[in-house]
C-alpha positions as CSV (number, residue, x, y, z in Angstrom):
1,M,-27.7,9.7,-7.8
2,K,-25.2,11.6,-5.7
3,I,-23.4,9.7,-2.8
4,A,-21.2,11.6,-0.3
5,V,-18.3,10.0,1.5
6,A,-17.0,11.8,4.5
7,S,-13.3,11.9,3.6
8,E,-9.8,12.5,5.0
9,G,-7.7,12.7,1.9
10,T,-8.6,9.6,-0.1
11,V,-9.9,7.5,2.8
12,V,-13.2,7.4,4.7
13,S,-13.2,9.7,7.7
14,G,-13.7,8.2,11.2
15,H,-16.3,10.9,11.9
16,F,-18.4,12.6,9.3
17,G,-18.8,15.9,11.2
18,H,-15.1,16.6,11.6
19,C,-14.0,15.3,8.2
20,E,-11.8,17.3,5.8
21,G,-14.6,17.2,3.3
22,F,-16.9,15.1,1.3
23,T,-16.1,13.2,-1.9
24,V,-19.3,13.3,-3.8
25,Y,-19.8,10.6,-6.4
26,E,-22.3,10.5,-9.2
27,V,-23.6,7.0,-9.6
28,N,-25.9,5.9,-12.4
29,Q,-27.3,2.4,-12.7
30,G,-24.5,0.9,-10.7
31,I,-21.7,2.8,-12.5
32,V,-19.6,5.6,-10.9
33,E,-19.6,8.4,-13.5
34,G,-17.7,11.1,-11.7
35,K,-16.7,12.6,-8.4
36,E,-15.9,15.9,-6.9
37,F,-14.5,17.0,-3.5
38,V,-16.6,19.4,-1.4
39,P,-14.7,20.9,1.6
40,N,-16.5,20.6,4.9
41,P,-18.2,23.9,5.5
42,G,-18.0,23.5,9.3
43,H,-19.5,21.3,11.9
44,R,-22.6,22.9,13.4
45,P,-25.5,21.0,15.0
46,G,-28.0,20.0,12.3
47,Y,-26.2,21.8,9.5
48,L,-24.4,19.1,7.5
49,P,-27.5,16.9,6.7
50,V,-29.3,20.0,5.2
51,F,-26.1,21.1,3.4
52,L,-25.7,17.7,1.7
53,H,-29.4,17.4,1.0
54,E,-29.2,20.7,-0.8
55,L,-26.3,19.3,-2.9
56,G,-28.7,16.5,-4.0
57,V,-27.0,13.8,-2.0
58,K,-29.0,10.6,-1.5
59,A,-26.6,8.6,0.7
60,I,-23.8,9.4,3.2
61,I,-21.0,7.1,4.0
62,A,-18.8,7.6,7.1
63,G,-16.8,5.8,9.7
64,G,-18.8,7.1,12.6
65,M,-21.8,9.3,13.2
66,G,-23.9,10.3,16.2
67,A,-27.6,9.3,16.6
68,T,-28.9,12.8,16.1
69,A,-27.0,13.2,12.8
70,Q,-28.2,9.9,11.6
71,D,-31.8,10.9,12.4
72,L,-31.4,14.2,10.6
73,F,-30.0,12.5,7.5
74,T,-32.9,10.1,7.5
75,E,-35.4,13.1,7.9
76,N,-33.7,14.7,4.9
77,G,-34.2,11.6,2.7
78,I,-30.5,10.6,2.9
79,E,-29.6,6.9,3.5
80,V,-26.8,6.5,6.2
81,F,-23.9,4.0,6.0
82,V,-21.7,4.0,9.1
83,G,-18.9,1.8,10.3
84,V,-17.3,2.0,6.9
85,Q,-13.5,2.1,6.5
86,G,-11.0,2.1,3.6
87,P,-10.2,4.1,0.4
88,C,-13.2,6.2,-0.8
89,D,-13.0,4.9,-4.4
90,E,-13.0,1.2,-3.2
91,V,-16.0,1.9,-0.9
92,M,-17.9,3.5,-3.7
93,K,-17.3,0.5,-5.9
94,E,-18.9,-1.6,-3.2
95,Y,-21.8,0.8,-3.0
96,A,-22.3,0.9,-6.7
97,K,-22.4,-2.9,-6.8
98,G,-24.9,-3.0,-3.9
99,T,-22.6,-4.8,-1.6
100,L,-21.8,-2.0,0.9
101,T,-23.3,-2.6,4.3
102,S,-23.8,-0.3,7.3
103,S,-22.9,-1.5,10.8
104,G,-25.6,0.8,12.1
105,S,-23.2,1.8,14.9
106,V,-23.8,5.1,16.7
107,C,-20.9,7.3,17.7
108,T,-21.3,8.6,21.3
109,E,-17.7,9.7,22.1
110,H,-16.8,13.0,20.6
111,A,-13.7,13.5,22.9
112,H,-11.8,11.4,20.4
113,E,-12.7,13.3,17.3
114,G,-11.5,11.6,14.2
115,H,-11.2,8.2,16.0
116,C,-14.9,7.3,16.0
117,N,-15.5,4.4,13.7
118,E,-16.8,1.7,16.0
């Protein structure tokens, strides 16, 4: 299963749409088997959920994300985890163990791009 983490370097990005890219992990039966970095192809309304779906991603992890994006991910069969902070590798260990939780928060303030992880 592929899991994408919206990333700024090695940490979870505050807002998925404006992240540097996505660290895409391959997880099999609770074990992280590999990862690759996929640069963000650009933030356009409705594009990133389809882009990640086409990569085979089954879950997205980010600090913040708007309601429309969350809905589009769900419509594309991608589970959404928001309100997540910290190093990507550590977050993935939590996900693989089944202990990662989503705050369910919705980002509504895009004026502070990159600071949206409430």
